[in-house]
N, C-alpha and C positions, 0 to 999 in steps of 0.2 A: 504494500500500500504506500502511496505517495501523494501528499497534498497537492503537489504541482500537477498531478494527473487530472485534477478537477478543472474542467474546461470552463472558461469565462469569456464572455464577450460575443459580439456579433460575428457574422460571416459575410463575405462577399459572394454574390451570385454571378457565375460565369456561364457563357454560352458559346458554342462553336459548331461549325458544320459537323454532322455525324461522321465519325471516322477520324476526326482530328486527334492527334497524339496527345496524351496527358503531358502536363509539364514535368520536366525532369526533377526528381526529388533532390538530386545532388547539386544541380547548378542553378535552380530557381528558388530563391529564398522567399519567405513569407512576405507578402505585399508587393512582390515584383510582378511584372507582366508575364503571362503564361506562355507567350509565344504566338506565332502565326495562327490566325483563325480564331483565337479566344478573345472575347469581349466581356468586360465586366459590365453588369447591367445598371450600376449606379447605386444611389442611396436607397435604403429600404425604410419604410415607415413602421413596420412591425417586425418582431422576431421572425426568423426563418425556421420553418418546421420541416422535418423529414420523417415520414411515417412508413414503416415497413410492416406489411400485413400478410398473414398466411391463412389458408384454409387447410384443415387437416381431416383425414379419414381415420376414424377410430375402428379398429378391427376387434370385433367381439365374438366370443364363442358361447355356446349354450352352457358350458360348464363353469362360467364365471359371470359375476354381476357387472364387472367393469371391463374396460378395454385392456387387451393384452398386447397390443401393438398399435403404433400410430405412424402415419406417413403424411408428408406434405402433399397436397393436391393442387395448390395454387399459391402464388406469391405476387405481391404488388408493392411498388414503392411510389410514394407521392411526396413532392416537395411543394411547399406553399410559403409565400411571402407577399408583401405588398410593396410595390415599387413606389417610391416617394415622388419621383419626377414625372410629371404629367406631360410627356412628349409623344409625338407621333411614332417615333421609333420604339418607345417602350410600349405603347398601345399595340403596335404591330407584333411585338414579342408575344402578347397575350391573345390577340385575335387574328393574326395573319394579315394578309393584305399587302398593299404596296404603298410605300411612302414616296411622295413626290415633293422635292424641295425646289422652290423658286428663289433665286437670288434677287437682291434689291437692284434696282436700276432706275433710270429716269422715268418717273411716273409709275414705278412699281415697287410696292413693299415686298420685302422678303417674307416668305411663309412656307410652312410645310403642310402637306395634306395627306391623310391616310384614306385610301380607298379600299373598302371591304365589302364582300358579299358574293354569294353564289359560287364559292370555290370549295368543293368537297374534300380535297386532298389536304391532309395535315402534314406539315413539314417536320421532319425528324431532326433533332439537334443533339449534340453532346452537351451535358450540363455539368457544372462543378460548383462546389461550395468550398470556401477557404476561410479558416479561422487561425488564430495564433495560439501556440502552445509555448509556455515559458518554463524552462526547467529550473531546478533548484539553484543553479549557478547564475540565473538571469538571462541565459541564452534563448533567443527566439527561434522557433521552428514552426513550419506550417502543419496544420491538420486539414486534410482535403478529402472530400467525397466526390466521386466521379460517377455519373450515369452515362453509359455509353450511347444510349439512344432514348429519346423521350419526346413527347409532344406537349405543347403548352396550350392553356386556355385561360380566359378571364374567369377567375374563381368567385367573383361576386360583383355586386353592383357598384358603380362609381357613385359616391355620395358627395354632394355639394352642400355646404352649410356654413353658417357664420361662426360656428364654434369648432370647426375642424376643416382640414383640407383633404381633397380627394387623393386617393392612392389607387394604383392599378393592382388589384388582387390577382396574383399570378399563381396558377396551379400547374405543375409539371407532373405528368404521369410517365413513369419509366416503361420502356419496352425491352424485351429480351433481345440481346445482340448475339445471334447465333454464330457470329464469326469469332466470338470469344470462347475460351475453354469452359466446359461445364463447371459450375461452381463460381464463375466470375461474370456471368452473362447479364446480371441485373445492375449491380453497382459495386464499386470498390472504395474502401476507406483506406487512407494512407496518413500515417502520423510519423513525421520525422522526429527522431529522439536524440540524435547526436550528430556532431560534425564528422566528416570523413577523416580518416587517419592519414597523416602525411608520411 
């Protein structure tokens, strides 16, 4: 047991095209850019939650009142947070569509526009979460979760009011990535615990 193993603080939410390589645990420190393809989604209004659920089959026999064996029959992973920045790009993460940006010019204001509707195909992305682990010596290391493939949707209504500001409720549902080895197809957790030895 170690008190420093208690994780504190928020995480950043990252997204990349499906199939993008995970950031290297040795060369990319906590808080650094993850590399080509990965984009951090910005500030979050609420804590980020990650929920792993399973369904199980209980095997029962006539000679016993309770189950004598159990097996997983289904598993699912869902990530939820609320993006604090109300931009067309962030809305597109949750609802899809196409963002069109117009630059300012003579007689033209700059603006962005999100066009959404009547598109049945959901785009699959790789997703990541990154938080900070600080060891007993005060060294900082990343704690990362990776979802190889997942789709996103708007997880709740946008609320506009005088006592709060609207956030984009994002819900990501993981998909199995059959290109990965069995046992690694849904998600991966990675916690760096020490520097490399020179």
